[in-house]
N, C-alpha and C positions, 0 to 999 in steps of 0.2 A: 370753697372746696371742703364741705363738711361731710361728704359721702363716706360711708363705711365700706372699705374695700376688703373683700375676703378671698381666700383661696381654699377651696374644698376638694377633698379627694373621696371619691365614691363610685357609685355605679349608676348607669341610666336605668331607671325603674320602669319607664314607659317608652314607647316609640316617639320619634320626633314628629310633631305636627307643624306643617308649614302653610302659611296663608299670606296672601297679598293685602296690604293695607294702603290708605292714601299716603302715608309717609314711608312706605317701603315694605319689603317682605319681612316677616317675623317667624322664627321657629321657636317652638315651646316643647318642653318635656319635663318630666318629673325626675328628680335626682335623689338618690338615696345614699346617705352617709352613715355608716356604721362603725363606731370606734371599737378598736380592739385593745384589750389590756392584758398584761401578763399577771396571772394569778399565782402569787408567790406560794400560797398555801398548797395548791394542788399542782404547781409547776406546769400550768397549761395556759394557752391563750384563750380568752373568753371574749364574746362579742357584747358590746353594750347596746343600749336601746338605739334604734334607727331613727334619724331625723330625716324628714323629706322637705325638699325644696323645689319650687317651680323655677326653672331656668328659662329665660328668654334671650334669644340671640337675634339681632337685627341685621337686615340687608345682606351683604356678602358673607359675613360669618354665619348667619342663619341658613343661607343656601348651602354653604360647604358643610355645615353641620348636618343637614338633612341628608346629604349624599355620603356621609362618613360614619354616622353613629347608629348602632342598633341596640335593641333592649339587652341589658346585661353587660354592655361594654364598660370596663373600668376607665374612668375619666378624671381629669384635673380641670376644675372650673375656677376661673378668676373673674371676679366682677364686683359690681356694687350691690350691697345688701339693701333690700327694701322690706320693711315690716308694715303690714297693713291690717286693719280691723274692719270687718264687714258684719252687718246684721242680716241673718238669714233665718227664717222660720222662727223669729222671735229670740234668737240666740246670737250672741256675739262670737264670731270666729276670728282667729288670728291666722294670716297667711304670711309666709316668708318667701320672698322672691329674690332671684339673682338676676340682675341685668348684666349678662355676660360680656366681658371684654375679650377674653381669650379662652378657648376650650381645646383640650388635646387628650389623646389616649395616654393612660398611665402605663408607661413601658415597663414597670415593675413586673407586670403580669404577662407581657407578651410583646410582639413586634408590630410595627405599623409602617406601611409604605406611603410616603408623602408624594403627592402630585401637586405641582403648582398650577393655579387656574389663571389663565391669561385674561386680563381685562383690558379693554381700550382706555386710554387716558383721556378723560373728558376734554382736557384743554387741547389735545391733539385733534379730537373729533371736531371741536368747534372751529379749530384753525382750517381743517380740510373742508368744512361746510362753507367757511368764508371764502376760501380759494375757489371752490366750485361755483359759488354765487357770483364771485367777481368774474370768473371765466365766462359764465353763461351771459352775464350783462355785457362783457366785452365782446363776445362773439355776435350778440345782437347788434351792437353798435358798429362792429367791424363789417357786418354784412351790409349795412346801409351805406358805408363809405367805401366798400370794396377792399378793406384791409382786415387782417385777422389779428385778434388781441391775444391769442393763445401763445404761451411761450414755446420757443423752438426747443428741439431735442438736445441742442448744445447746452443751454442753460436750464434745462429742466431740473437737475439736481440743485442748482443754486436757488431756484424760486420755490423749492419745496413741493414740486409737482411729483410727488412719490417719495416715501421715506427711504433714506439711505441710498439714493441714486447718485449723489454728487461725490466727488473725490474726497472732500473734507466732511462728508456728512457724518453726524454723530448717530449712535444707535437710538432708535425710537424707544421711548420708555413706555412699555405696556403696564409697568407697575410702579406707581408714583413713589412708593417707599424705598425703591432701590436707587442707588446712586449710579452715575454714569459708569464708574469703574466696575460696578457689579454686573452691568449688562453689556459691557465691552466684550467683544469675541476674544477668546483666548488664543495665543499663538499656536500655529499648527504644530502638533507634536508635543506641546507642553502638557505635562501632567502635574497637577497640584491640588491643593485643598480647595473645595468649593468656596466661593466668595458669596457675600450676602448675609442678611440677617439670619440668625439661628433660632 
């Protein structure tokens, strides 16, 4: 764990470019960071020299970034710092990249409306695929013997033939980072603080 983790505050200098790769989608944009300092002699704020970084965001973060960020948006970027040297046209050039772990709008300068993106739980999808395969295999075997291998409606909730259909069924987790308490339905009429990670 020798990664250098940094948090930068600045503005999106370019639009977000998104493309698919064999290892997943990636979004990339240039990020401008301009420090501001208080000039005691003139009693004014002055801008320092601007530093530019290339920010890369992978998979879900990249997709959400593409749908959320425009040129000029004030952002807070948290991620791993990467410095690389490349030779181009006979000259050595240094590039500074950020592999983003988290990106958000800087609410010092405005407001932002958050919308949660529902994603299917891969473990749930695999379980449903296994149940479907077993049901199709059982139905073919049942047709040859004259019996049906499909579960009855009475025990459909107990066998997992549909999420949340049984009396004791737990909520289906569409977001693996939430606990069962976070996705449990609130009592009718109850008003309280939202649960889940902030």
